[in-house]
C-alpha positions in Angstrom: 65.1 156.3 97.3 63.0 153.4 96.7 64.5 150.0 95.3 67.7 151.1 96.1 70.5 148.2 96.4 72.1 148.2 100.0 74.7 146.3 101.4 73.9 144.5 104.8 77.4 145.0 106.5 77.8 142.8 109.5 81.0 141.3 110.5 81.1 138.1 110.0 82.1 137.2 113.6 79.5 139.7 115.1 76.6 137.2 113.7 75.2 134.3 116.1 74.2 131.2 114.7 71.0 130.1 117.0 68.2 127.0 116.0 65.7 128.8 113.8 63.2 129.4 116.6 65.3 131.1 118.5 66.8 133.4 115.3 65.7 137.4 115.0 66.2 136.2 111.0 66.1 132.9 109.6 67.8 132.3 106.7 68.7 128.9 104.1 72.6 127.9 104.0 73.7 127.6 100.7 77.4 127.4 101.2 79.7 126.2 103.9 83.5 126.5 103.3 86.4 125.3 105.6 88.4 127.9 106.2 90.8 126.1 108.5 90.0 127.8 112.4 86.1 128.4 111.2 83.4 127.9 108.6 82.2 130.4 105.7 78.4 130.0 105.5 77.2 131.7 102.5 73.2 132.2 103.9 70.3 133.3 102.3 67.6 135.8 103.8 64.4 137.5 102.5 67.1 138.2 99.0 69.9 138.8 101.1 73.2 137.0 100.8 74.8 136.8 104.7 78.3 135.6 104.9 79.2 134.5 108.6 82.0 132.7 110.6 81.3 130.0 113.0 83.0 127.5 114.7 80.2 125.5 113.9 78.9 124.4 110.6 76.2 124.0 109.4 74.6 121.8 106.6 73.5 123.3 103.0 69.6 123.4 102.9 69.4 123.9 106.6 67.4 126.9 107.9 69.3 128.3 110.5 68.7 131.1 113.1 70.9 134.6 113.0 71.2 136.8 115.9 72.8 140.4 115.6 73.7 143.0 118.1 72.0 146.2 117.3 75.3 148.1 117.2 76.3 145.5 114.9 75.0 146.1 112.2 76.1 148.8 109.3 73.2 149.5 105.9 75.5 150.9 103.5 74.6 152.0 100.1 76.3 149.9 97.5 78.3 151.5 94.7 77.4 151.6 91.0 79.0 148.5 89.3 
């Protein structure tokens, strides 16, 4: 139906961070957490929150581009809370 909540599930390591102009999607970095081997970045894109693992850290507030292989996206119905 319409207006169902969905979760866009992409393995964080499958998202490539690129300059905004090169991205299939662009999003704004909300939070960056250093995890030791990589950074976990929380990015808001059109009302969705994406979690991205990257060895390169972006700055909170920065507009970034994201590239995702077509085989990497899985849309799942979100379980009702």
